[in-house]
C-alpha positions, -999 to 999 in steps of 0.1 A, spaced: 762 -709 -387 723 -712 -397 714 -691 -365 729 -662 -379 720 -664 -417 694 -632 -422 671 -646 -451 655 -619 -473 636 -615 -503 610 -595 -520 576 -605 -531 547 -591 -551 514 -601 -538 482 -594 -559 453 -580 -539 426 -588 -559 435 -600 -598 454 -628 -609 461 -647 -574 428 -638 -560 400 -662 -563 368 -643 -573 336 -664 -584 310 -648 -610 283 -658 -631 274 -644 -664 252 -655 -692 272 -682 -716 288 -663 -745 296 -630 -724 326 -614 -731 346 -608 -695 352 -576 -686 374 -563 -655 365 -530 -640 394 -531 -617 430 -542 -632 435 -556 -602 464 -543 -577 493 -553 -563 522 -544 -537 554 -554 -536 572 -561 -503 607 -564 -492 615 -584 -459 641 -603 -440 644 -624 -409 670 -645 -392 661 -674 -363 665 -645 -338 631 -629 -350 616 -610 -381 637 -581 -398 620 -552 -412 589 -557 -438 590 -528 -462 564 -518 -489 586 -511 -521 575 -479 -540 588 -480 -575 621 -505 -585 640 -524 -559 672 -511 -558 706 -511 -534 686 -482 -513 663 -508 -499 693 -527 -486 709 -494 -472 679 -481 -455 669 -515 -441 691 -544 -440 718 -530 -415 689 -519 -394 670 -556 -394 704 -568 -382 712 -545 -355 672 -547 -346 676 -585 -342 712 -582 -323 731 -597 -351 754 -567 -353 785 -580 -378 789 -615 -375 756 -626 -396 754 -638 -429 732 -621 -455 713 -644 -479 695 -633 -511 683 -650 -544 701 -643 -575 676 -621 -589 694 -596 -613 687 -568 -593 708 -580 -566 737 -591 -589 738 -557 -602 772 -538 -600 760 -511 -575 744 -537 -554 776 -556 -555 797 -525 -547 775 -515 -515 774 -552 -504 815 -550 -504 818 -517 -487 797 -527 -461 821 -559 -455 790 -582 -454 794 -617 -455 769 -630 -484 758 -667 -486 762 -680 -521 728 -688 -534 721 -714 -566 696 -698 -594 661 -707 -598 659 -721 -562 629 -703 -544 620 -732 -526 653 -734 -507 644 -701 -488 628 -706 -458 612 -670 -461 592 -682 -486 571 -699 -462 565 -664 -444 555 -653 -476 529 -681 -484 510 -670 -448 513 -634 -459 496 -642 -493 469 -663 -473 462 -638 -447 458 -611 -472 437 -631 -494 415 -640 -465 412 -598 -454 400 -595 -491 415 -557 -494 394 -536 -512 420 -514 -522 459 -509 -521 460 -490 -491 437 -509 -467 
């Protein structure tokens, strides 16, 4: 069964801010200032044993349209057709009535997932690698 699970998750990546390391020098007692209030991007992605699905940038709020436009296409691209089980965490945006109705309407088999358990999701390993790659690139803006 594991080879037919489509793992998914959303992530916020800080481009140059809280998660990015910057070394600065200033005189003792100087009040720190921020010229750039940081920047981040939100992404949604999925993968299965067959490979990576879509990775998309989320502009605005994450909602069921993200799934509607990307989940089934990812499953088709990975040749999972309808024989797959969809995994998503229990983030409140995934458990809204409209999202649940969409999942029922599409007759998707959804893997039950415990709350507060991000370390169980293997996509977290991909996100870690992506964050490291972004930090190594030292982006100068959110469009780089």
